[in-house]
C-alpha positions in Angstrom: -9.2 -5.2 19.4 -12.7 -4.8 18.2 -14.6 -8.0 18.5 -17.1 -6.4 15.4 -14.0 -5.9 13.1 -12.7 -9.4 13.8 -16.2 -10.9 12.3 -16.8 -8.2 9.9 -12.7 -9.4 8.3 -13.7 -12.8 8.9 -16.2 -12.8 7.0 -15.3 -10.3 4.2 -12.2 -12.6 4.0 -13.7 -16.3 4.0 -11.7 -16.9 6.9 -12.8 -18.7 10.8 -12.7 -15.6 13.6 -10.3 -17.7 15.2 -7.7 -17.2 12.1 -8.4 -13.3 12.1 -7.7 -13.0 15.9 -4.8 -14.7 16.2 -3.3 -12.9 12.7 -4.4 -9.6 14.9 -3.1 -10.2 18.2 0.4 -11.3 16.3 0.4 -8.4 14.4 -0.3 -6.6 17.7 2.6 -7.9 19.4 4.4 -7.0 16.6 4.9 -9.7 14.6 6.0 -9.2 10.8 4.0 -10.5 8.3 6.8 -13.1 6.6 7.3 -14.4 10.4 3.2 -15.1 10.9 3.1 -16.8 7.9 6.7 -18.3 8.0 6.5 -19.5 11.9 3.1 -19.2 13.3 1.1 -21.5 11.2 -0.5 -23.4 14.1 -1.7 -19.9 15.4 -3.3 -18.9 12.2 -4.2 -22.2 10.5 -1.3 -21.9 7.7 -2.3 -18.6 6.3 -0.4 -17.5 3.9 1.4 -14.3 3.1 -1.3 -13.0 1.1 -4.2 -13.8 3.4 -2.0 -11.9 6.7 -1.7 -9.1 4.3 -5.1 -9.0 3.7 -6.2 -9.0 7.0 -3.6 -6.4 8.4 -4.7 -3.7 5.7 -8.5 -3.9 6.3 -8.0 -3.8 10.1 -5.9 -0.4 9.8 -8.7 0.8 7.1 -11.5 -0.2 10.2 -9.2 1.7 12.4 -9.2 4.8 10.6 -13.2 4.4 9.9 -13.7 4.5 13.7 -11.2 7.7 14.0 -13.0 9.3 11.4 -16.3 8.6 13.5 -14.8 9.3 16.7 -14.1 12.9 15.5 -17.1 13.3 13.7 -19.1 12.2 17.1 -17.1 14.8 19.3 -17.4 17.7 16.9 -21.4 16.9 16.8 -21.6 16.5 20.2 -19.4 20.1 21.4 -21.9 21.8 18.8 -24.9 20.2 20.9 -25.8 18.9 17.7 -25.5 15.2 19.1 -29.0 13.3 19.2 -28.8 9.5 20.3 -31.1 8.7 16.5 -27.6 10.8 14.4 -25.5 8.7 17.3 -27.0 5.6 16.1 -27.0 6.3 12.6 -23.4 6.9 12.8 -22.1 4.0 15.1 -23.7 1.9 12.3 -22.2 3.4 9.4 -20.3 0.6 7.8 -18.0 2.7 5.3 -16.3 6.1 5.1 -18.4 7.3 2.3 -21.8 6.5 4.3 -20.3 8.1 7.3 -19.8 11.5 5.6 -23.4 11.6 4.1 -24.6 11.4 7.5 -22.4 14.1 9.0 -22.6 16.5 5.8 -26.1 18.5 6.9 -24.1 18.8 10.1 -20.4 19.5 8.6 -19.4 23.5 9.4 -19.6 24.9 6.1 -19.0 28.3 4.3 -21.4 30.8 4.2 -23.9 29.7 0.9 -27.0 30.5 -1.0 -28.9 28.5 1.2 -27.1 29.8 4.3 -28.1 33.7 3.3 -31.0 32.4 2.8 -32.0 31.4 5.9 -30.3 34.5 7.3 -32.9 36.6 5.6 -36.0 34.3 7.0 -36.5 32.3 4.5 -36.4 28.8 5.8 -40.1 28.7 6.6 -41.1 29.4 3.3 -38.8 26.8 2.2 -40.4 24.4 4.3 -43.9 25.2 3.1 -42.9 24.4 -0.4 -41.4 21.6 -0.2 -44.7 20.0 1.9 -46.0 20.6 -1.4 -49.9 20.8 -0.4 -51.8 23.0 -2.7 -51.1 27.0 -2.8 -49.9 29.9 -5.0 -46.4 29.9 -4.1 -46.2 33.4 -5.0 -49.0 34.5 -2.2 -46.9 32.5 0.0 -43.6 33.9 -1.1 -45.7 37.4 -0.6 -45.1 37.8 3.5 -42.1 36.9 3.5 -41.0 40.2 1.1 -38.6 42.6 3.4 -36.4 44.9 1.5 -34.1 45.9 4.8 -33.2 41.5 4.9 -32.8 41.7 0.9 -35.9 40.3 0.0 -37.5 42.8 -2.6 -40.2 41.1 -4.2 -42.3 37.6 -3.6 -39.7 36.2 -6.8 -36.9 36.8 -4.3 -38.3 35.1 -1.7 -39.0 31.8 -3.8 -35.7 32.0 -5.7 -34.0 32.0 -1.9 -36.7 29.3 -0.9 -35.2 26.8 -3.1 -31.6 27.8 -2.8 -32.8 25.9 0.5 -34.5 23.1 -1.0 -31.4 22.7 -3.5 -29.4 22.1 -0.3 -31.6 19.8 1.2 -31.5 17.6 -1.9 -28.1 18.0 -1.9 -27.6 16.5 1.7 -30.1 14.1 1.4 -28.2 11.0 2.3 -30.8 8.7 -0.4 -30.5 11.0 -3.2 -26.5 10.9 -2.6 -26.6 7.0 -2.6 -28.8 6.7 -5.8 -27.0 8.9 -7.6 -23.8 7.7 -6.6 -25.1 4.3 -8.0 -25.7 6.3 -11.1 -21.9 7.5 -11.2 -21.0 4.1 -10.5 -23.0 2.3 -13.3 -23.7 4.5 -15.8 -21.7 6.8 -16.3 -19.1 7.9 -19.0 -15.8 9.3 -19.4 -15.5 12.1 -21.9 -12.2 13.3 -22.9 -11.4 15.7 -25.4 -8.4 17.7 -26.6 -8.4 21.4 -25.8 -8.0 23.4 -29.0 -5.2 24.6 -30.2 -3.3 21.7 -28.4 -3.2 19.1 -30.9 -0.1 19.2 -32.1 1.9 19.9 -29.0 -0.4 16.9 -26.7 0.0 14.7 -30.2 1.4 12.1 -27.4 -2.5 11.7 -26.7 -3.6 11.6 -29.5 -6.0 8.2 -28.7 -7.9 10.3 -26.3 -8.8 13.6 -28.2 -12.2 12.5 -28.6 -13.3 9.7 -26.2 -16.3 8.1 -24.3 -15.9 5.5 -22.3 -17.6 3.8 -19.9 -16.9 4.5 -16.1 -17.1 0.7 -15.5 -15.3 -0.9 -18.0 -12.3 1.4 -18.6 -9.4 0.1 -18.0 -6.8 1.4 -15.7 -4.1 2.2 -18.0 -7.0 4.4 -20.1 -8.2 6.2 -17.0 -4.6 7.1 -15.9 -3.5 8.2 -19.3 -6.7 10.3 -19.7 -5.8 12.0 -16.3 -2.2 12.5 -16.8 -3.3 14.6 -20.4 -5.3 16.3 -18.3 -2.8 17.2 -15.5 -0.7 18.4 -18.3 -3.1 20.8 -20.3 -3.8 18.9 -22.8 -7.2 17.0 -22.6 -10.3 18.2 -20.8 -12.2 15.0 -19.0 -15.4 15.0 -17.5 -17.2 12.4 -16.1 -21.0 12.0 -16.1 -24.0 9.8 -16.9 -27.0 11.0 -19.0 -28.3 14.5 -17.1 -31.8 13.5 -18.1 -31.1 9.9 -16.2 -30.3 11.9 -13.0 -32.6 14.7 -13.0 -35.1 11.2 -13.1 -34.1 9.9 -10.1 -34.5 13.2 -8.2 -38.0 14.3 -9.2 -39.1 10.6 -8.2 -37.6 11.1 -4.5 -38.6 15.0 -4.2 -41.7 15.9 -6.3 -44.8 14.5 -5.6 -47.2 16.0 -7.7 -48.0 18.6 -10.7 -49.1 21.5 -8.8 -47.2 25.2 -8.5 -45.7 24.0 -5.3 -43.9 21.0 -6.9 -42.4 22.8 -9.7 -40.5 24.9 -7.5 -39.3 22.0 -5.4 -38.7 20.4 -10.0 -36.4 23.0 -10.3 -34.7 23.1 -7.1 -34.0 19.6 -7.5 -32.6 20.9 -10.9 -30.5 22.9 -9.7 -29.2 20.9 -6.8 -28.5 18.4 -9.4 -26.3 21.2 -11.4 -25.0 22.7 -9.0 -24.2 20.6 -6.5 -24.8 17.4 -6.7 -23.1 16.9 -10.3 -20.3 18.5 -8.8 -19.8 16.4 -5.8 -20.6 13.1 -7.7 -18.3 14.1 -10.4 -15.5 14.7 -8.0 -16.3 11.4 -5.9 -16.1 9.0 -9.6 -13.4 10.4 -10.2 -11.6 9.9 -7.1 -13.0 6.6 -6.7 -11.9 5.4 -10.3 -8.7 7.1 -9.8 -8.4 4.4 -6.9 -9.7 1.3 -8.8 -7.0 2.9 -11.4 -3.7 3.2 -9.0 -5.3 -0.5 -7.6 -4.7 -2.0 -11.0 -1.6 0.0 -12.3 0.0 -1.0 -8.6 -1.1 -4.7 -8.6 1.0 -4.8 -11.9 3.7 -3.1 -10.7 3.7 -5.5 -7.6 4.0 -8.8 -9.5 6.3 -7.6 -12.2 8.7 -6.6 -9.4 8.0 -10.1 -7.1 9.6 -11.6 -10.3 12.7 -9.5 -11.2 13.6 -9.7 -7.8 13.3 -13.4 -7.1 15.3 -13.7 -10.9 17.4 -16.9 -10.9 21.1 -15.7 -9.4 24.2 -16.8 -11.6 25.6 -17.1 -7.6 29.3 -16.7 -6.5 31.6 -16.2 -9.1 34.6 -13.9 -10.5 33.1 -11.7 -12.7 34.5 -9.3 -15.1 31.4 -6.2 -15.7 31.8 -3.9 -18.6 29.4 -0.3 -18.7 29.7 0.1 -22.5 30.0 3.3 -23.9 31.0 4.6 -27.3 33.4 8.3 -27.0 34.2 7.8 -23.5 35.0 4.2 -23.4 34.1 1.1 -21.6 34.3 0.8 -17.9 35.6 -2.3 -16.7 35.4 -3.5 -12.9 36.6 -7.1 -11.5 35.2 -8.7 -8.8 35.4 -11.3 -6.3 32.7 -14.2 -5.8 31.7 -12.0 -2.8 31.3 -9.4 -5.5 34.1 -7.1 -3.5 35.8 -5.1 -6.1 39.3 -6.0 -7.3 40.5 -3.9 -10.3 39.0 -1.1 -12.8 40.0 -0.5 -16.3 38.8 1.7 -18.8 39.1 0.0 -22.6 37.9 1.7 -25.6 37.0 -1.7 -28.2 34.7 0.4 -30.7 36.9 3.7 -31.9 39.7 2.2 -33.8 41.5 -1.2 -34.7 44.3 -0.2 -32.5 42.5 0.4 -29.4 40.4 -2.7 -30.4 43.1 -4.7 -30.3 44.4 -3.1 -26.7 41.1 -3.6 -25.2 41.2 -7.0 -26.0 44.2 -7.7 -24.8 43.6 -5.7 -21.4 40.3 -8.0 -21.0 42.1 -11.5 -21.7 44.9 -10.5 -19.1 42.3 -9.4 -16.7 40.6 -12.8 -16.7 42.9 -15.0 -16.7 44.7 -12.6 -13.4 41.5 -12.6 -11.7 40.3 -16.0 -12.9 36.7 -14.6 -14.3 33.9 -17.0 -15.0 32.0 -14.5 -16.1 31.4 -11.7 -17.8 28.2 -9.2 -17.5 27.9 -6.9 -20.3 25.2 -3.5 -19.8 22.3 -3.3 -22.4 22.5 0.7 -23.0 24.1 2.2 -25.3 27.2 0.3 -27.2 25.7 -2.8 -25.2 24.8 -5.2 -28.0 28.3 -3.7 -29.7 30.3 -4.1 -26.9 29.2 -8.0 -26.8 30.0 -8.4 -30.2 33.8 -7.6 -29.7 33.5 -9.7 -26.1 32.7 -12.5 -28.5 35.1 -12.2 -31.0 38.2 -12.4 -28.4 39.5 -16.2 -27.5 38.1 -16.4 -24.2 37.7 -19.6 -23.0 34.7 -21.2 -23.2 33.9 -21.9 -19.7 33.4 -17.9 -19.4 29.8 -17.2 -19.4 29.1 -14.0 -21.3 25.6 -12.5 -20.1 24.2 -9.4 -21.3 22.9 -7.7 -18.2 19.7 -4.9 -17.4 21.3 -1.6 -16.6 18.0 -0.1 -15.7 18.7 1.9 -12.3 22.6 1.5 -12.5 22.7 4.9 -13.3 20.0 5.7 -10.5 22.4 3.8 -7.7 25.5 5.2 -9.2 24.8 8.6 -7.7 22.5 7.1 -4.7 24.0 8.2 -1.0 24.2 4.6 -0.6 27.0 4.2 -3.8 28.9 6.7 -2.3 28.9 4.9 0.8 30.1 2.4 -0.5 32.6 3.2 -2.8 33.5 6.9 -1.3 36.6 6.8 -3.7 34.7 5.8 -7.0 33.6 7.6 -9.9 29.9 7.2 -11.1 30.9 4.8 -13.9 32.9 2.4 -11.8 30.3 2.3 -9.4 27.2 1.6 -12.6 29.7 -1.1 -13.9 29.7 -2.4 -10.1 26.4 -2.4 -10.2 25.6 -4.5 -13.5 28.1 -7.0 -12.4 26.5 -7.9 -9.0 23.0 -7.4 -10.9 24.1 -10.7 -12.6 25.7 -12.3 -9.1 22.6 -11.9 -7.2 19.8 -9.5 -8.5 18.0 -9.6 -5.3 21.2 -8.7 -3.0 21.3 -5.2 -5.7 18.2 -4.4 -6.3 17.2 -3.8 -3.1 19.6 -0.3 -3.0 17.5 1.2 -5.8 14.4 2.9 -5.8 11.9 0.4 -7.2 10.4 3.1 -9.4 13.6 3.5 -11.1 13.3 -0.1 -12.9 10.4 0.4 -15.0 8.5 -2.5 -14.8 5.8 -0.6 -13.8 2.8 1.1 -15.6 1.6 4.5 -14.8 4.1 4.3 -11.2 4.0 8.4 -11.4 0.7 8.9 -11.5 -0.6 6.3 -8.8 -1.1 7.3 -4.9 2.6 7.3 -3.7 1.3 6.2 -0.6 0.0 3.0 -1.2 2.4 2.2 -4.0 5.5 2.7 -1.9 3.7 0.4 0.9 2.7 -2.5 -1.5 6.5 -2.2 -2.9 7.8 -2.5 0.2 5.4 -5.6 1.0 6.9 -7.6 -1.9 10.4 -6.4 -1.2 10.4 -7.6 2.3 8.4 -10.8 1.3 11.0 -11.8 -1.4 14.0 -11.2 0.7 12.3 -13.5 3.8 11.6 -15.8 1.2 15.3 -16.2 0.0 16.9 -15.5 3.6 20.0 -13.6 3.5 23.6 -14.6 4.3 24.2 -12.2 7.2 28.1 -12.8 6.8 27.8 -10.9 3.8 24.7 -9.1 3.4 24.4 -5.6 2.8 23.1 -2.7 5.2 20.2 -2.4 2.6 19.5 -5.6 2.3 19.6 -6.6 5.9 17.4 -3.5 6.4 14.2 -5.8 4.9 14.6 -8.6 7.1 11.8 -9.3 9.2 11.9 -7.7 12.7 14.9 -5.4 11.4 14.8 -2.2 9.3 17.7 0.6 8.9 18.8 0.9 12.9 19.7 -3.0 13.5 20.7 -3.5 10.0 23.7 -0.8 10.6 24.3 -2.4 13.8 25.0 -5.8 12.4 27.1 -4.5 9.7 28.9 -2.2 12.8 29.0 -5.9 14.8 30.1 -7.4 11.7 33.1 -5.3 11.0 34.2 -4.9 14.5 34.0 -8.8 16.0 34.8 -10.9 12.1 32.0 -13.1 10.5 28.9 -14.1 13.1 29.9 -17.8 14.3 26.1 -18.7 15.1 22.6 -17.0 15.6 23.1 -16.7 19.3 25.9 -14.5 18.7 23.6 -12.3 17.1 22.1 -11.2 20.6 25.4 -9.3 21.1 24.1 -6.8 18.7 23.6 -3.4 20.2 19.5 -2.8 20.7 18.8 -6.2 18.8 16.1 -7.4 21.9 14.3 -10.7 22.2 11.9 -9.4 19.8 13.9 -8.7 17.0 15.8 -11.8 17.9 12.7 -13.6 17.6 11.3 -11.9 14.3 14.4 -12.0 12.3 17.0 -15.5 13.1 15.1 -17.7 11.0 15.7 -15.7 8.2 19.3 -14.9 9.1 22.2 -17.3 7.6 24.6 -18.4 8.5 26.7 -21.2 5.9 29.6 -21.8 7.9 28.3 -21.5 11.2 29.2 -23.4 14.7 25.2 -25.3 14.2 24.5 -26.4 11.5 21.3 -25.2 11.4 22.5 -21.7 11.5 22.1 -22.4 7.6 18.6 -23.3 7.6 15.6 -22.2 7.7 14.8 -23.6 10.8 14.5 -21.2 13.5 16.4 -21.3 16.7 13.3 -21.6 18.6 12.9 -24.7 17.1 16.6 -26.4 17.7 15.4 -28.1 21.0 12.8 -30.1 18.8 15.8 -31.5 16.3 17.9 -31.8 19.2 15.3 -34.5 20.2 14.7 -36.0 16.8 19.3 -36.8 16.9 18.9 -38.0 20.0 16.2 -40.4 19.4 17.2 -41.7 16.4 20.9 -41.5 18.1 22.8 -39.4 15.1 23.9 -35.9 14.8 22.1 -33.3 13.1 24.5 -33.2 10.1 24.4 -37.1 10.2 19.7 -36.5 9.8 20.2 -33.6 7.0 22.1 -35.9 4.9 20.8 -38.9 5.6 17.7 -39.4 3.7 16.6 -43.2 5.4 17.0 -41.2 9.0 13.9 -38.7 8.4 11.8 -41.2 7.1 12.4 -43.1 10.7 10.8 -39.9 12.2 7.3 -40.3 13.5 6.3 -35.9 13.3 3.1 -37.2 15.7 5.8 -38.0 18.4 6.6 -34.0 18.7 3.0 -32.5 18.6 2.9 -30.1 21.7 0.4 -27.4 22.5 2.4 -24.7 20.7 4.1 -26.8 18.2 2.0 -29.2 15.4 2.5 -30.6 12.2 2.5 -27.7 10.4 5.8 -26.0 11.8 7.3 -30.1 12.1 6.7 -30.9 8.5 8.7 -27.6 7.9 11.4 -28.5 9.9 11.4 -32.1 8.6 11.6 -30.8 4.8 14.2 -27.9 5.7 16.4 -30.5 6.9 15.9 -32.4 3.5 17.6 -29.1 2.3 18.9 -27.4 4.6 19.5 -23.0 3.2 18.8 -23.9 -0.5 17.8 -20.8 -2.2 14.5 -21.1 -3.1 15.1 -19.1 -6.9 15.2 -21.2 -9.6 18.5 -21.9 -11.4 20.3 -19.7 -13.6 20.0 -19.7 -17.6 21.5 -17.8 -20.7 20.0 -16.1 -23.2 21.4 -15.1 -26.3 19.7 -12.3 -28.9 20.0 -12.5 -32.5 22.9 -12.2 -33.7 23.3 -9.0 -36.2 20.1 -7.4 -35.0 22.1 -4.9 -32.4 19.4 -1.6 -33.8 16.0 -0.7 -34.5 17.2 -0.1 -38.3 18.0 -4.1 -38.3 14.7 -5.3 -37.8 12.2 -5.9 -40.9 8.4 -6.4 -40.7 8.1 -10.8 -40.8 11.1 -11.7 -38.5 11.0 -13.9 -35.5 13.4 -13.3 -32.6 14.4 -14.5 -29.4 13.6 -12.2 -27.0 12.9 -11.9 -23.0 9.4 -10.1 -21.7 10.5 -6.8 -19.8 7.2 -5.8 -18.5 3.8 -6.6 -18.1 0.9 -4.1 -18.4 -2.7 -4.4 -18.7 -2.6 -3.1 -22.4 0.4 -5.8 -23.7 4.0 -7.6 -23.0 7.1 -5.3 -23.6 9.5 -7.8 -24.9 13.8 -6.8 -25.3 15.1 -8.0 -28.4 18.6 -7.3 -28.2 17.9 -3.2 -30.3 17.6 -0.6 -27.3 13.6 -0.6 -27.7 11.5 -2.9 -26.4 8.8 -3.9 -28.7 5.4 -4.1 -27.3 3.3 -7.5 -28.0 0.0 -6.1 -28.0 -2.5 -8.0 -25.7 -4.7 -9.2 -28.9 -1.3 -10.9 -30.7 -0.4 -12.0 -27.3 -1.8 -15.4 -27.7 -3.7 -17.6 -30.1 -6.7 -17.7 -27.7 -8.6 -14.6 -26.2 -7.0 -13.5 -22.7 -7.8 -10.7 -20.9 -4.3 -10.2 -19.0 -1.5 -10.7 -20.1 0.0 -12.4 -16.8 -2.4 -15.7 -18.1 0.5 -16.5 -20.4 3.4 -15.4 -19.5 5.7 -13.7 -16.7 8.4 -11.1 -16.6 11.8 -12.5 -17.6 10.1 -15.6 -19.5 12.3 -16.4 -22.9 9.6 -15.9 -25.8 10.2 -16.3 -29.2 8.4 -12.7 -31.3 7.5 -12.2 -35.0 7.6 -8.2 -36.3 4.8 -6.8 -37.7 5.7 -3.3 -38.5 8.5 -1.0 -37.0 7.6 3.1 -36.7 11.5 4.5 -37.1 10.3 7.8 -36.3 8.5 6.8 -33.0 11.0 4.5 -32.4 8.4 1.7 -32.2 8.0 -1.9 -33.0 5.1 -3.9 -32.8 5.4 -7.5 -32.1 3.2 -10.6 -32.1 3.5 -14.0 -30.3 0.5 -15.4 -31.8 2.3 -18.1 -34.0 5.3 -19.2 -31.5 2.6 -20.9 -28.5 3.6 -23.9 -29.6 7.3 -23.3 -29.1 8.1 -24.2 -25.6 9.6 -21.9 -23.8 7.1 -20.0 -24.6 4.5 -22.3 -23.2 6.5 -25.1 -20.9 8.5 -22.2 -18.9 5.6 -19.6 -18.8 5.1 -20.5 -15.2 8.9 -20.4 -14.0 11.8 -18.2 -13.5 14.2 -20.3 -15.2 15.4 -18.4 -17.6 18.3 -15.4 -18.1 16.3 -12.1 -16.9 19.8 -10.3 -17.1 19.6 -11.2 -21.1 17.8 -7.8 -21.1 16.3 -4.5 -19.7 14.0 -4.7 -16.6 11.6 -2.0 -17.9 9.7 -1.0 -20.3 11.9 2.0 -22.7 8.5 3.3 -24.0 7.4 4.8 -21.1 
């Protein structure tokens, strides 16, 4: 491992070199982020997943920089251009930008105006002018006139020499660094509508004539301007004031006021307009795009995290309904493990007779399958179907919940759904997904591409590789934080368990199908290709609820079972006694069990887990109900105060579902009575809020809301840092995007 990298990362992240080195070693050995964070605290000094991920990502960046450095050195050496001084510069470059600036003059390039001028023998004239001594440039250039080489006059010779000087200016490392600083600090986004595109591109009206400084432009506006440009509605430039840029070049290259200096000034100005400016504009566009991507991805990741760890209803018999008007409502009944037991189609919204028939069927199914909860999709006809179900004479013990169905159609047509339900059509699969989301959102949502859930901000515009990596990280983090019941988990859920992946997940399911439920974690070693390393990484996150060893249902890792056995021997009790009896646990002196490999962090985790073995870290499920009589956008009026659920946080505001099939927007200026830069300071996805309707635009289907008057409401303030609200009483995604 590169010691320089370790030291650099330690300094950048304010960690010790020991922590970084240990983390790097564990990652290099195949350790996953969740495993290292949970089971290797002694080695890393108890670094959390965020810090371990930061170390991992920075190591990858530095390794990529080293690969590029090696490629450049090899290229220069092969072409005989590598000197000791140049090599030292390349080896000391700390960023890819600096590295590319050093390499630029030596990079193989196409024929340019400068190379053509050099071919004509004009480089000595350029060098002479660049010294800016007292001379007559035209007299000096006369000696280079050669019609056979295409230099017909002194002016031709000077023009060629200026082309050469312009390229020198463009390739000067100091000039590029100063120009880069200028663009970063003082460039301005200038967005204008393409003439005669005003009507067609009306959704970009806010950007028809916009100027905004690069260093303050928010992520969503950068991405919106770029999308408008890409779709052919906007012209977008990113430039500083030209005079400032030219002044910088004059100060670097123009040494006086003589005729030769004037030639250099002309060259520098030409270099800026023809070479440097386009190059710097490309760089600043890439840099601001990267910054905007990072912010958009951060928002998406945080929203997705809250969505995935939303409270589950848990194991209950569920009747799930995918609503519809003309085609009816598809109904499915699921047992407590989410197994499909029955399907039915009802037509409650067509006539009194069909409604009566539908009601009878619902009541019969509730009794027959001992239904404990009813899940109704929140899409088309969702509120109407909810009203119909509430009108039935249902047992008071049956919970009725509106469930988000965003992405359910994507799942129902997916290969995963076809594999699970090869004999059912897409409507049945969609209804099953709705029901299972209520029972366990994490287990069901891992089957759907996160981009289809709609909690992002311009997610289709950002770097898709970076987005996928970040989303994979958060899914892995959530799955392993919650833990997975190995005897009931789907292949898709098992895929995200530390150390497994698609092939081993498939192998576990196949082994389970052939041999029956796993009786112990130890039995996992019998799964083909699940070797010692995979077992080490995965075992602590896999649960066996009714296993032979009580510890198999906990987060205590099998490697720590001997420690628990030692505790029980010393206390003269069983593992179950230790789990059930707090007084026994209080008698444990953890220092007695400290060893070279096991310290107090792990021992404290073991003791904590013994007190709540296998407890789901997600908050308790709570039901939620929209305002009665408010079912469509036409029902809402300015001034109304309505309950809602936060569905998406963006840089510009909060989207809230108030039960009318169209999320309303709380602009960031209306999120709180105090000024906030980030809506996440005040609310979270799934939070229960009370909003005031500010305005309704029926034509554009837009709803403006405020939360300012709701800040004293206990559900808005006291619960804003929890996930204890019903997440499925609304849409996961922003329906406006």
